[in-house]
N, C-alpha and C positions, 0 to 999 in steps of 0.2 A: 556065093558070097555073102553075108554079110557087110555092111560096110565097116573101111577097117578101123573108122575111130568107135563105133560099137565095137568092133573083136578085143579093140585096145581098153577100152571099158571093161568089158568082159576080163579081161587077164590082168586088170589090176590088183585083184585079190589075190591072184597065183603070185604076182610080183612081191605083194608084201609077206607072203606066204614063205616065198623062197628066198626072200630076205631075211625073216626070223630064221628058218631053217639053216641056211649059209651061217649066220652067226652064232646060234646054238652048236652048230659044226665046229667052228672056230674058237668058240670056248673051249669045248671039250679039248680038243687039240694042244691051242694055248691055255691052259687051264692056269697057270703063275701071274697070266697078264690079266689086268684090270679089264671090267667090261666097257667104259670107254675107248681105248686103244683098239676093244676088236669090233666096237661099233663105226670107228672111223675107218679101219683095215676095211671092212665090208664094206661100206659106205664109196668109199674111193674104188673100189672095185667093180661095183656098180655105176660109178659115175665112169669111168674110164672106158668100162669094156660092154656090161651089161645091157645098158637103157640103149645106147647108140647104136651097138649091132643090132638089137631087137628092133628099134623101131626100121631100121633099115631094111630089115627082114620082112616087116611087113609091106613093104611097098613092092618086096620081089617076088617073094613065096605067099602065093593065095593060101592056099590049104594045108596049113600046119596046126597042129594042137600046141598048145602050150610048153610041153616041153621040148618038142623039135624046135620050136622058134627060139628056145631061152638058150641051148646048148649051142644052134646055130649062130644066134646071135654073139653069145661071149666069143665065139670061133670068129666074128666076123667084126665085131669090135676091137678086137687086140687086132685085128689085121688093120682095119682101116683107121687106127688110132695109133699104133705104132711106125709104122712103114712111114706113113708123114710126118710124124714127130721125128724122126730119125733124119729125113730130108731138110726139116725143118732147123735142126738141129747143124746139118752141115750148111747151111744158109746164114746162119748165125743167130738164129729165134732161140731163147734161154728155152731148157724144158721147162723151167717153173710156167711160163706162158702158154706153149703148146699142149699140157694136160689139162689146161681151163679150155682154151680156144677151140681145140679139135672136139672134144665129145659136146660142147655148146653146139659147134656149127653144126654137127652131125645133126644133134637133135632137133634144130630149129629148120633147117632145110627136110628133115622127114616128116616131120608135124606139119610144115608150109604143104609141102605135098598129098600131105594126106588131106588137108583141109582146101586145096585147092583142085585136086583130082577128085572131089568127092564124088562114089555114085549115087546117080539119084533112084 
């Protein structure tokens, strides 16, 4: 398989296309809402679930096409963000902070592993 960073660059176009497709679908479903609300909703879903889960799936699963990686990444992102956010809430950390900290931490850790353990 090619380098994980090269695969991530190749799938970047698909990420943008999927973002636009989800935005169009949400605009059709929520036709009375302004487009900026729809964009904010889709961007928050991407921030919380799609991007962290998909980046972690690059580390775990070697041979997946984009659609498989996208679906598995959403599920992994939901699990990896929601469960720790719940337990951080039990420890007293407000949800306003954990929704920014957890996805960013997963993204930084995933990209760090991709750059550090790059195949030659």
